[in-house]
KELO-415470 format. One record per residue: residue number from 1; residue in three letters; x, y, z of N, C-alpha, C in turn. Coordinates in nm, 2 decimals, decimal comma, m for minus. Example, Ala and Ser with C-alpha at 12.3 -4.5 7.8 and 13.67 -1.06 7.14 Angstrom:
BEGIN
1 ALA 1,32 m0,57 0,78 1,23 m0,45 0,78 1,32 m0,33 0,78
2 SER 1,28 m0,22 0,71 1,37 m0,11 0,71 1,29 0,00 0,79
//
This chain:
BEGIN
1 MET 0,06 m0,14 0,00 m0,03 0,02 m0,03 0,10 0,17 0,00
2 LYS 0,02 0,25 m0,10 0,15 0,32 m0,10 0,10 0,42 0,03
3 LYS 0,23 0,51 0,10 0,24 0,58 0,19 0,12 0,69 0,14
4 ILE 0,06 0,71 0,29 m0,11 0,82 0,21 m0,02 0,98 0,24
5 ASP m0,10 1,03 0,16 m0,01 1,18 0,14 m0,11 1,27 0,23
6 ALA m0,01 1,32 0,38 m0,15 1,43 0,49 m0,14 1,57 0,39
7 SER m0,13 1,56 0,29 m0,16 1,67 0,31 m0,32 1,68 0,16
8 ALA m0,37 1,60 0,21 m0,50 1,53 0,13 m0,59 1,61 0,25
9 GLU m0,68 1,66 0,19 m0,84 1,75 0,27 m0,92 1,82 0,21
10 LEU m1,07 1,74 0,26 m1,19 1,82 0,23 m1,25 1,89 0,29
11 THR m1,26 1,99 0,31 m1,35 2,13 0,38 m1,48 2,17 0,32
12 LEU m1,60 2,14 0,40 m1,71 2,21 0,36 m1,75 2,31 0,46
13 ASN m1,82 2,45 0,46 m1,80 2,55 0,52 m1,99 2,61 0,48
14 ASN m2,03 2,54 0,57 m2,24 2,60 0,55 m2,22 2,61 0,46
15 VAL m2,25 2,48 0,39 m2,30 2,48 0,20 m2,38 2,43 0,19
16 SER m2,42 2,48 0,14 m2,62 2,49 0,08 m2,64 2,47 m0,06
17 VAL m2,73 2,36 m0,09 m2,80 2,33 m0,25 m2,94 2,34 m0,25
18 SER m2,98 2,43 m0,33 m3,17 2,42 m0,31 m3,18 2,41 m0,44
19 PHE m3,26 2,34 m0,50 m3,30 2,33 m0,66 m3,43 2,39 m0,65
20 PRO m3,50 2,47 m0,74 m3,60 2,57 m0,81 m3,68 2,48 m0,85
21 ILE m3,85 2,51 m0,77 m3,95 2,41 m0,90 m3,98 2,50 m1,00
22 TYR m4,03 2,47 m1,07 m4,06 2,55 m1,21 m4,27 2,54 m1,23
23 HIS m4,24 2,39 m1,20 m4,40 2,37 m1,24 m4,50 2,43 m1,18
24 GLY m4,57 2,48 m1,21 m4,77 2,53 m1,13 m4,75 2,41 m1,04
25 GLY m4,81 2,50 m0,93 m4,87 2,33 m0,83 m4,81 2,32 m0,75
26 ALA m4,73 2,38 m0,79 m4,57 2,29 m0,63 m4,61 2,39 m0,51
27 ARG m4,68 2,42 m0,45 m4,71 2,40 m0,33 m4,82 2,35 m0,30
28 SER m4,89 2,29 m0,33 m4,99 2,18 m0,32 m4,96 2,09 m0,21
29 LEU m5,02 2,05 m0,16 m5,05 1,96 m0,05 m4,94 1,84 m0,08
30 LYS m5,06 1,84 m0,26 m5,00 1,66 m0,26 m4,80 1,67 m0,27
31 LYS m4,80 1,77 m0,37 m4,62 1,76 m0,36 m4,53 1,78 m0,26
32 SER m4,61 1,89 m0,14 m4,56 1,89 m0,06 m4,50 1,72 0,03
33 LEU m4,60 1,69 0,04 m4,61 1,54 0,08 m4,52 1,47 0,01
34 LEU m4,51 1,43 m0,12 m4,42 1,36 m0,16 m4,30 1,42 m0,10
35 PHE m4,23 1,52 m0,13 m4,11 1,60 m0,11 m4,06 1,51 0,06
36 HIS m4,18 1,56 0,14 m4,14 1,49 0,30 m4,11 1,33 0,31
37 GLY m4,16 1,29 0,16 m4,18 1,15 0,20 m4,05 1,08 0,17
38 SER m4,01 1,15 0,10 m3,86 1,12 0,00 m3,70 1,17 0,06
39 GLY m3,75 1,26 0,09 m3,67 1,29 0,26 m3,62 1,46 0,18
40 GLY m3,68 1,48 0,10 m3,63 1,64 0,04 m3,72 1,78 0,14
41 HIS m3,68 1,88 0,14 m3,75 1,97 0,25 m3,75 2,07 0,18
42 LEU m3,91 2,20 0,12 m3,87 2,32 0,07 m3,92 2,43 0,12
43 ALA m3,86 2,50 0,08 m3,84 2,59 0,10 m3,85 2,73 0,05
44 SER m3,90 2,84 0,07 m3,91 2,96 m0,09 m3,78 3,04 m0,07
45 ASP m3,78 3,11 m0,19 m3,59 3,16 m0,23 m3,62 3,32 m0,21
46 ALA m3,54 3,43 m0,25 m3,60 3,52 m0,22 m3,65 3,62 m0,32
47 ASN m3,69 3,52 m0,37 m3,76 3,57 m0,55 m3,86 3,47 m0,53
48 ASP m3,92 3,40 m0,41 m4,00 3,35 m0,37 m4,12 3,28 m0,43
49 ARG m3,95 3,16 m0,48 m3,98 3,05 m0,57 m3,96 2,95 m0,46
50 VAL m4,04 2,80 m0,48 m4,05 2,76 m0,39 m3,92 2,57 m0,49
51 VAL m3,84 2,59 m0,40 m3,74 2,51 m0,37 m3,74 2,39 m0,31
52 VAL m3,59 2,32 m0,33 m3,62 2,21 m0,26 m3,47 2,21 m0,17
53 GLU m3,45 2,23 m0,06 m3,37 2,23 0,01 m3,24 2,11 0,02
54 ALA m3,14 2,11 m0,07 m3,09 1,97 m0,06 m3,00 1,83 0,03
55 LEU m2,98 2,05 0,06 m2,79 2,07 0,19 m2,87 2,14 0,23
56 ARG m2,85 2,12 0,36 m2,84 2,30 0,45 m2,78 2,28 0,57
57 SER m2,68 2,38 0,50 m2,51 2,45 0,60 m2,46 2,32 0,68
58 VAL m2,40 2,28 0,58 m2,28 2,13 0,60 m2,16 2,22 0,58
59 SER m2,12 2,16 0,76 m2,01 2,18 0,75 m1,92 2,05 0,81
60 LEU m1,79 2,02 0,72 m1,73 1,89 0,76 m1,56 1,94 0,79
61 GLN m1,50 1,87 0,80 m1,31 1,86 0,77 m1,29 1,73 0,80
62 LEU m1,22 1,66 0,64 m1,21 1,56 0,61 m1,05 1,58 0,58
63 ARG m0,96 1,48 0,65 m0,81 1,46 0,67 m0,77 1,34 0,59
64 ALA m0,65 1,33 0,54 m0,60 1,24 0,58 m0,58 1,08 0,61
65 GLY m0,64 0,96 0,55 m0,65 0,86 0,71 m0,84 0,84 0,72
66 ASP m0,90 0,96 0,69 m1,08 0,98 0,71 m1,11 0,86 0,58
67 ARG m1,20 0,79 0,68 m1,28 0,68 0,59 m1,39 0,68 0,65
68 VAL m1,50 0,77 0,51 m1,62 0,85 0,61 m1,74 0,75 0,55
69 ALA m1,85 0,71 0,64 m1,95 0,70 0,54 m2,08 0,76 0,57
70 LEU m2,12 0,76 0,46 m2,27 0,88 0,46 m2,40 0,79 0,47
71 ILE m2,44 0,80 0,56 m2,56 0,70 0,59 m2,68 0,83 0,53
72 GLY m2,87 0,77 0,58 m2,92 0,84 0,53 m3,00 0,77 0,46
73 ALA m3,19 0,78 0,50 m3,31 0,78 0,37 m3,26 0,85 0,31
74 ASN m3,32 0,72 0,15 m3,29 0,80 0,06 m3,41 0,95 0,05
75 GLY m3,31 1,05 m0,03 m3,36 1,15 m0,08 m3,25 1,31 0,06
76 ALA m3,21 1,22 0,16 m3,14 1,26 0,23 m3,06 1,38 0,15
77 GLY m2,98 1,36 0,13 m2,86 1,48 0,06 m2,72 1,35 0,03
78 LYS m2,68 1,24 0,09 m2,62 1,20 0,03 m2,60 1,20 m0,10
79 THR m2,63 1,20 m0,25 m2,57 1,23 m0,34 m2,56 1,32 m0,41
80 THR m2,67 1,47 m0,34 m2,57 1,58 m0,33 m2,46 1,62 m0,34
81 LEU m2,46 1,55 m0,19 m2,29 1,59 m0,06 m2,25 1,53 m0,15
82 LEU m2,19 1,42 m0,22 m2,08 1,38 m0,32 m2,05 1,47 m0,44
83 ARG m2,13 1,48 m0,53 m2,16 1,55 m0,60 m2,11 1,73 m0,53
84 VAL m2,16 1,81 m0,47 m2,06 1,89 m0,46 m1,93 1,88 m0,39
85 MET m1,83 1,77 m0,38 m1,72 1,74 m0,27 m1,67 1,73 m0,45
86 ALA m1,69 1,66 m0,55 m1,66 1,68 m0,66 m1,63 1,75 m0,71
87 GLY m1,75 1,88 m0,74 m1,73 1,98 m0,78 m1,84 2,04 m0,88
88 ILE m1,92 1,93 m0,91 m2,03 1,88 m1,01 m2,18 2,01 m1,00
89 TYR m2,16 1,96 m0,85 m2,24 2,08 m0,76 m2,18 2,19 m0,79
90 GLU m2,30 2,36 m0,80 m2,16 2,46 m0,70 m2,27 2,48 m0,60
91 PRO m2,25 2,55 m0,47 m2,33 2,57 m0,38 m2,35 2,68 m0,39
92 ALA m2,53 2,70 m0,36 m2,61 2,81 m0,35 m2,52 2,94 m0,26
93 GLY m2,42 2,85 m0,14 m2,41 2,95 m0,01 m2,33 2,83 0,05
94 GLY m2,18 2,95 0,09 m2,11 2,84 0,16 m1,95 2,77 0,07
95 ILE m1,87 2,76 0,12 m1,75 2,74 0,03 m1,74 2,54 0,04
96 VAL m1,69 2,56 0,00 m1,55 2,43 m0,08 m1,49 2,40 m0,07
97 ARG m1,34 2,33 m0,01 m1,23 2,36 m0,02 m1,16 2,20 m0,01
98 THR m1,11 2,22 m0,10 m1,02 2,06 m0,12 m0,89 2,02 m0,17
99 ARG m0,80 1,97 m0,13 m0,64 2,01 m0,18 m0,60 1,79 m0,19
100 GLY m0,60 1,78 m0,36 m0,59 1,61 m0,38 m0,68 1,65 m0,47
101 ARG m0,66 1,54 m0,58 m0,70 1,52 m0,68 m0,84 1,41 m0,66
102 ILE m0,98 1,45 m0,68 m1,10 1,37 m0,64 m1,11 1,28 m0,76
103 SER m1,13 1,14 m0,71 m1,18 1,07 m0,80 m1,33 1,00 m0,75
104 PRO m1,47 1,07 m0,84 m1,57 1,02 m0,81 m1,60 0,90 m0,88
105 MET m1,69 0,81 m0,84 m1,70 0,64 m0,89 m1,85 0,63 m0,88
106 PHE m1,96 0,77 m0,85 m2,05 0,74 m0,83 m2,12 0,79 m1,02
107 ASP m2,05 0,83 m1,08 m2,13 0,88 m1,22 m2,00 0,85 m1,30
108 ILE m1,93 0,67 m1,31 m1,82 0,67 m1,38 m1,82 0,69 m1,50
109 SER m1,98 0,71 m1,58 m1,98 0,72 m1,73 m1,97 0,90 m1,73
110 LEU m1,96 0,96 m1,69 m1,92 1,12 m1,65 m1,80 1,14 m1,79
111 GLY m1,85 1,23 m1,88 m1,74 1,29 m2,05 m1,75 1,16 m2,14
112 ILE m1,86 1,07 m2,10 m1,86 0,95 m2,22 m1,90 1,03 m2,36
113 ASP m1,82 1,03 m2,45 m1,93 1,05 m2,55 m1,95 1,00 m2,66
114 ASN m2,04 0,98 m2,69 m2,08 0,82 m2,75 m2,12 0,84 m2,87
115 GLU m2,03 0,93 m2,93 m1,97 0,91 m3,08 m1,89 0,91 m3,13
116 ILE m1,80 0,93 m3,04 m1,64 0,92 m3,07 m1,57 0,74 m2,98
117 SER m1,46 0,73 m3,06 m1,44 0,58 m3,00 m1,40 0,51 m2,86
118 GLY m1,39 0,41 m2,86 m1,36 0,36 m2,72 m1,26 0,42 m2,68
119 PHE m1,13 0,42 m2,76 m0,96 0,47 m2,71 m0,99 0,64 m2,72
120 GLU m1,10 0,65 m2,75 m1,05 0,85 m2,73 m1,16 0,88 m2,64
121 ASN m1,24 0,83 m2,63 m1,32 0,82 m2,49 m1,21 0,83 m2,39
122 ILE m1,11 0,72 m2,42 m1,02 0,67 m2,30 m0,91 0,85 m2,24
123 ARG m0,88 0,86 m2,34 m0,80 1,00 m2,33 m0,90 1,11 m2,31
124 LEU m1,04 1,10 m2,33 m1,13 1,22 m2,36 m1,12 1,21 m2,13
125 ARG m1,16 1,12 m2,11 m1,20 1,12 m1,91 m1,10 1,09 m1,92
126 GLY m0,99 1,04 m1,92 m0,81 1,04 m1,88 m0,79 1,21 m1,83
127 LEU m0,82 1,29 m1,88 m0,79 1,45 m1,91 m0,90 1,52 m1,80
128 ILE m1,07 1,46 m1,82 m1,15 1,46 m1,76 m1,18 1,45 m1,61
129 LEU m1,07 1,36 m1,57 m1,02 1,34 m1,40 m0,96 1,36 m1,38
130 GLY m0,83 1,45 m1,46 m0,75 1,51 m1,43 m0,60 1,47 m1,50
131 LEU m0,61 1,36 m1,52 m0,45 1,32 m1,56 m0,38 1,34 m1,68
132 THR m0,29 1,35 m1,69 m0,23 1,45 m1,83 m0,20 1,33 m1,96
133 ASN m0,16 1,34 m2,10 m0,22 1,30 m2,17 m0,10 1,20 m2,18
134 ARG 0,04 1,25 m2,08 0,16 1,14 m2,11 0,11 1,03 m1,99
135 GLU 0,03 1,07 m1,84 m0,01 0,98 m1,78 m0,12 0,88 m1,84
136 ILE m0,20 0,91 m1,92 m0,27 0,84 m1,98 m0,25 0,83 m2,05
137 ASP m0,12 0,78 m2,12 m0,03 0,71 m2,22 0,04 0,58 m2,09
138 GLU 0,11 0,62 m2,02 0,14 0,54 m1,94 0,03 0,42 m1,87
139 ARG m0,13 0,48 m1,87 m0,18 0,40 m1,83 m0,28 0,29 m1,94
140 MET m0,22 0,31 m2,11 m0,33 0,26 m2,18 m0,35 0,12 m2,14
141 ASP m0,22 0,10 m2,14 m0,25 m0,03 m2,20 m0,27 m0,12 m2,11
142 ASP m0,28 m0,13 m1,94 m0,37 m0,15 m1,87 m0,53 m0,07 m1,86
143 ILE m0,52 0,02 m1,91 m0,67 0,02 m1,94 m0,75 m0,07 m2,06
144 VAL m0,74 m0,08 m2,15 m0,71 m0,17 m2,32 m0,78 m0,33 m2,21
145 ALA m0,60 m0,38 m2,14 m0,61 m0,52 m2,09 m0,76 m0,55 m1,97
146 PHE m0,76 m0,44 m1,96 m0,87 m0,43 m1,81 m1,00 m0,44 m1,87
147 THR m1,10 m0,41 m1,99 m1,13 m0,42 m2,02 m1,19 m0,53 m2,12
148 GLU m1,10 m0,54 m2,19 m1,14 m0,69 m2,25 m1,15 m0,68 m2,41
149 LEU m1,22 m0,53 m2,42 m1,30 m0,53 m2,52 m1,25 m0,51 m2,67
150 GLY m1,12 m0,53 m2,66 m1,03 m0,54 m2,80 m1,05 m0,48 m2,93
151 ASP m1,16 m0,51 m3,02 m1,11 m0,41 m3,12 m1,22 m0,33 m3,12
152 TYR m1,29 m0,34 m3,05 m1,44 m0,28 m3,04 m1,41 m0,10 m3,02
153 LEU m1,28 m0,10 m2,95 m1,21 m0,01 m2,91 m1,20 0,08 m2,99
154 ASP m1,14 0,10 m3,12 m1,19 0,11 m3,22 m1,33 0,21 m3,32
155 ILE m1,46 0,15 m3,22 m1,63 0,20 m3,30 m1,61 0,28 m3,17
156 PRO m1,74 0,40 m3,25 m1,83 0,51 m3,21 m1,90 0,40 m3,03
157 VAL m1,90 0,42 m2,88 m1,95 0,36 m2,79 m2,09 0,34 m2,83
158 ARG m2,14 0,42 m2,85 m2,26 0,38 m2,89 m2,35 0,30 m2,94
159 THR m2,22 0,22 m2,96 m2,27 0,02 m3,02 m2,22 0,01 m2,94
160 TYR m2,18 m0,01 m2,78 m2,23 m0,04 m2,67 m2,28 m0,13 m2,61
161 SER m2,30 m0,23 m2,59 m2,39 m0,29 m2,47 m2,37 m0,21 m2,34
162 SER m2,44 m0,22 m2,30 m2,41 m0,19 m2,12 m2,32 m0,20 m2,08
163 GLY m2,32 m0,31 m2,04 m2,17 m0,48 m1,98 m2,06 m0,38 m2,02
164 MET m2,08 m0,37 m2,19 m1,91 m0,30 m2,22 m1,93 m0,18 m2,17
165 MET m2,03 m0,09 m2,16 m1,98 0,09 m2,13 m1,89 0,05 m2,02
166 THR m1,98 0,00 m1,90 m1,96 m0,03 m1,78 m1,78 m0,08 m1,77
167 ARG m1,76 m0,21 m1,84 m1,61 m0,25 m1,85 m1,53 m0,09 m1,85
168 LEU m1,56 0,01 m1,96 m1,49 0,07 m2,05 m1,48 0,20 m1,94
169 THR m1,60 0,25 m1,88 m1,60 0,35 m1,80 m1,51 0,31 m1,60
170 PHE m1,55 0,18 m1,57 m1,49 0,14 m1,49 m1,28 0,14 m1,52
171 ALA m1,30 0,06 m1,61 m1,12 0,09 m1,60 m1,12 0,21 m1,62
172 ILE m1,10 0,27 m1,71 m1,10 0,45 m1,72 m1,13 0,48 m1,51
173 ALA m1,18 0,54 m1,51 m1,22 0,54 m1,33 m1,14 0,52 m1,22
174 THR m1,07 0,32 m1,28 m1,03 0,31 m1,15 m0,86 0,30 m1,16
175 CYS m0,76 0,39 m1,33 m0,65 0,41 m1,35 m0,49 0,42 m1,24
176 PHE m0,59 0,51 m1,12 m0,49 0,59 m1,09 m0,54 0,53 m0,95
177 ALA m0,41 0,60 m0,87 m0,43 0,59 m0,74 m0,53 0,72 m0,69
178 PRO m0,60 0,73 m0,62 m0,68 0,86 m0,53 m0,62 0,90 m0,45
179 GLU m0,64 1,05 m0,42 m0,63 1,13 m0,27 m0,75 1,12 m0,26
180 ILE m0,83 1,16 m0,28 m0,99 1,15 m0,25 m1,09 1,11 m0,30
181 LEU m1,12 1,03 m0,27 m1,22 0,87 m0,34 m1,38 0,90 m0,27
182 LEU m1,45 0,97 m0,38 m1,59 0,99 m0,36 m1,70 0,82 m0,40
183 MET m1,69 0,80 m0,30 m1,80 0,74 m0,38 m1,94 0,55 m0,37
184 ASP m1,99 0,57 m0,42 m2,17 0,47 m0,37 m2,16 0,35 m0,41
185 GLU m2,22 0,22 m0,32 m2,17 0,15 m0,28 m2,18 0,06 m0,39
186 TRP m2,26 0,05 m0,50 m2,32 0,00 m0,60 m2,26 m0,03 m0,75
187 ILE m2,21 m0,12 m0,78 m2,13 m0,07 m0,91 m2,28 m0,22 m0,98
188 MET m2,28 m0,15 m1,10 m2,33 m0,24 m1,18 m2,23 m0,28 m1,29
189 ALA m2,19 m0,40 m1,32 m2,13 m0,50 m1,37 m2,21 m0,61 m1,49
190 GLY m2,10 m0,65 m1,58 m2,22 m0,74 m1,71 m2,20 m0,82 m1,71
191 ASP m2,14 m0,87 m1,60 m2,14 m1,06 m1,60 m2,11 m1,04 m1,48
192 ALA m2,11 m1,22 m1,44 m2,05 m1,28 m1,33 m1,90 m1,25 m1,30
193 ALA m1,82 m1,34 m1,39 m1,69 m1,29 m1,41 m1,60 m1,15 m1,42
194 PHE m1,71 m1,07 m1,44 m1,65 m0,96 m1,44 m1,69 m0,87 m1,30
195 ILE m1,80 m0,95 m1,30 m1,77 m0,85 m1,11 m1,72 m0,90 m1,00
196 THR m1,64 m1,03 m1,03 m1,52 m1,10 m0,95 m1,42 m0,97 m0,99
197 LYS m1,34 m0,92 m1,12 m1,25 m0,87 m1,12 m1,27 m0,74 m1,11
198 ALA m1,37 m0,72 m1,08 m1,44 m0,55 m1,12 m1,36 m0,55 m0,91
199 LYS m1,41 m0,59 m0,82 m1,43 m0,62 m0,69 m1,25 m0,62 m0,68
200 GLN m1,18 m0,71 m0,73 m0,99 m0,78 m0,71 m0,96 m0,58 m0,71
201 ARG m0,97 m0,50 m0,85 m0,96 m0,39 m0,85 m0,98 m0,30 m0,75
202 VAL m1,11 m0,29 m0,73 m1,17 m0,17 m0,66 m1,08 m0,27 m0,49
203 GLU m1,07 m0,34 m0,48 m0,95 m0,33 m0,34 m0,84 m0,24 m0,28
204 SER m0,77 m0,26 m0,46 m0,66 m0,14 m0,47 m0,64 m0,02 m0,49
205 PHE m0,81 0,00 m0,52 m0,83 0,15 m0,53 m0,86 0,22 m0,47
206 VAL m0,92 0,14 m0,33 m1,01 0,18 m0,20 m0,91 0,20 m0,13
207 ALA m0,77 0,07 m0,11 m0,69 0,09 m0,04 m0,57 0,25 m0,02
208 GLN m0,57 0,29 m0,14 m0,49 0,37 m0,19 m0,54 0,54 m0,19
209 ALA m0,65 0,47 m0,16 m0,70 0,62 m0,12 m0,70 0,67 0,05
210 ASN m0,60 0,88 m0,01 m0,58 0,94 0,11 m0,73 0,94 0,19
211 ILE m0,85 0,94 0,13 m0,91 1,01 0,18 m1,07 0,89 0,12
212 LEU m1,16 0,89 0,23 m1,24 0,79 0,15 m1,39 0,80 0,14
213 VAL m1,47 0,86 0,07 m1,63 0,91 0,09 m1,73 0,80 0,04
214 LEU m1,78 0,73 0,12 m1,90 0,64 0,09 m2,01 0,64 0,19
215 ALA m2,11 0,64 0,04 m2,29 0,66 0,09 m2,30 0,50 0,02
216 SER m2,37 0,54 0,12 m2,41 0,36 0,17 m2,53 0,32 0,27
217 HIS m2,65 0,23 0,27 m2,71 0,18 0,32 m2,72 0,06 0,42
218 SER m2,57 m0,02 0,39 m2,57 m0,12 0,40 m2,49 m0,07 0,52
219 LEU m2,53 m0,14 0,63 m2,45 m0,09 0,81 m2,35 m0,15 0,81
220 GLU m2,29 m0,27 0,73 m2,20 m0,37 0,78 m2,06 m0,34 0,67
221 THR m2,16 m0,29 0,56 m2,03 m0,22 0,47 m1,99 m0,08 0,55
222 CYS m2,10 0,00 0,66 m1,95 0,13 0,71 m1,92 0,03 0,79
223 ARG m1,95 m0,04 0,85 m1,87 m0,07 0,97 m1,75 m0,12 0,94
224 LYS m1,75 m0,17 0,80 m1,57 m0,30 0,72 m1,53 m0,15 0,71
225 PHE m1,54 m0,04 0,65 m1,42 0,03 0,57 m1,40 0,17 0,61
226 CYS m1,50 0,17 0,72 m1,56 0,35 0,76 m1,50 0,34 0,90
227 ASN m1,39 0,48 0,98 m1,39 0,44 1,08 m1,43 0,64 1,14
228 LYS m1,50 0,70 1,05 m1,63 0,79 1,09 m1,77 0,75 1,01
229 GLY m1,87 0,86 1,06 m1,95 0,83 0,99 m2,06 0,98 1,00
230 ILE m2,10 1,02 0,92 m2,21 1,15 0,87 m2,35 1,07 0,86
231 TRP m2,43 1,07 0,95 m2,57 1,07 0,90 m2,65 1,21 0,90
232 LEU m2,72 1,20 0,72 m2,76 1,29 0,67 m2,91 1,29 0,67
233 ASP m3,00 1,39 0,72 m3,14 1,39 0,72 m3,21 1,51 0,67
234 GLN m3,29 1,52 0,54 m3,33 1,62 0,52 m3,25 1,80 0,49
235 GLY m3,12 1,65 0,44 m3,02 1,79 0,38 m2,94 1,85 0,50
236 GLN m2,95 1,79 0,62 m2,90 1,89 0,71 m2,77 1,72 0,75
237 ILE m2,68 1,75 0,89 m2,60 1,67 0,96 m2,70 1,70 1,07
238 ARG m2,71 1,53 1,06 m2,80 1,50 1,24 m2,68 1,48 1,32
239 ALA m2,58 1,38 1,29 m2,50 1,38 1,36 m2,36 1,31 1,30
240 LEU m2,23 1,33 1,28 m2,08 1,32 1,32 m2,04 1,32 1,31
241 GLY m1,93 1,16 1,36 m1,81 1,15 1,48 m1,76 1,01 1,38
242 PRO m1,70 0,91 1,50 m1,62 0,75 1,53 m1,76 0,70 1,47
243 ILE m1,70 0,63 1,38 m1,92 0,50 1,29 m1,96 0,44 1,35
244 GLU m1,91 0,45 1,51 m2,02 0,29 1,57 m2,11 0,42 1,68
245 GLU m2,06 0,55 1,70 m2,09 0,60 1,77 m2,23 0,67 1,69
246 VAL m2,18 0,72 1,57 m2,30 0,78 1,49 m2,41 0,66 1,47
247 LEU m2,35 0,50 1,39 m2,50 0,45 1,36 m2,56 0,37 1,49
248 ASP m2,50 0,45 1,64 m2,58 0,39 1,71 m2,66 0,49 1,73
249 VAL m2,62 0,64 1,72 m2,76 0,70 1,70 m2,86 0,61 1,58
250 TYR m2,84 0,65 1,50 m2,89 0,64 1,32 m2,98 0,50 1,31
251 THR m2,92 0,38 1,43 m2,99 0,28 1,44 m3,13 0,29 1,59
252 GLY m3,06 0,39 1,68 m3,21 0,41 1,80 m3,29 0,45 1,73
253 ILE m3,28 0,51 1,62 m3,38 0,63 1,56 m3,46 0,58 1,43
254 VAL m3,39 0,53 1,33 m3,43 0,48 1,24 m3,42 0,33 1,23
255 THR m3,54 0,27 1,15 m3,54 0,16 1,09 m3,41 0,19 0,94
256 PRO m3,37 0,07 0,92 m3,21 0,08 0,80 m3,31 0,00 0,69
257 PRO m3,32 0,10 0,60 m3,35 0,03 0,47 m3,34 m0,11 0,44
258 ALA m3,46 m0,18 0,36 m3,39 m0,28 0,28 m3,29 m0,30 0,22
259 ALA m3,27 m0,44 0,19 m3,14 m0,42 0,12 m3,19 m0,45 m0,05
260 GLU m3,09 m0,36 m0,12 m3,07 m0,38 m0,27 m3,19 m0,51 m0,31
261 PRO m3,25 m0,52 m0,42 m3,24 m0,63 m0,49 m3,13 m0,75 m0,53
262 ALA m3,18 m0,85 m0,50 m3,11 m0,97 m0,58 m3,01 m0,91 m0,67
263 ASP m3,04 m0,90 m0,76 m3,00 m0,90 m0,90 m2,87 m0,74 m0,92
264 VAL m2,85 m0,70 m0,86 m2,75 m0,54 m0,81 m2,59 m0,67 m0,72
265 ALA m2,51 m0,62 m0,80 m2,42 m0,67 m0,69 m2,31 m0,58 m0,59
266 PRO m2,34 m0,51 m0,54 m2,24 m0,48 m0,40 m2,07 m0,47 m0,42
267 PHE m2,04 m0,37 m0,48 m1,86 m0,42 m0,49 m1,80 m0,47 m0,30
268 GLU m1,72 m0,57 m0,26 m1,67 m0,52 m0,11 m1,51 m0,57 m0,12
269 VAL m1,52 m0,49 m0,02 m1,34 m0,46 0,00 m1,23 m0,58 0,09
270 SER m1,22 m0,67 0,06 m1,19 m0,79 0,17 m1,09 m0,75 0,24
//
């Protein structure tokens, strides 16, 4: 395992994210109940528009060595928080500071152009991830070998099956040692053999991360891989601290959601 770089850091200070609702009738009781049931929080902005407050005054500081589990109900703000950390969403208020290369694993198809070839997409996606052309060239043989796509890499990816696309995007996303790794616990793969291969690759990928932020519904996964926890509820942090303390508070108030369907294969790092 590589030596942890103590300079990696991820800080959020009073970060808020709101999504306006433009359709008529948004103030209706029915829609209010729908948002409440999904974990959203309704409010009005300065222009008296109805908005969903996805994150509300979230503050945290993560340093090298932190392995953080994001827990909470669907709609609590976990995905929004990951996207703010990755720089995909710009907060409506507050400040986000990062030090270190960020690797988002919750949307590994980001930046893929369906009209160009697999080889061209490897280079494009690599540049989006912050790699230089030289770094991409150094990793190209490994990426190509891992995809097992052969001559298909010469043709537009719009001709790929979903399984082929997963092989391509997964190979690119895990081709370098991450400094700040943001990820969801579920990865869909094309077949049983590739699922096994993907799990083995993720083992090394996660182990090399300086900071890990993992959104998970599985309390077992949280305990296994994380040393800290954050419980999000309606866009706010309800608990933050050592993983066991946060899970004790969470399970004392909330019944954990049911497991994912059997046809969705989680990756696990042993």
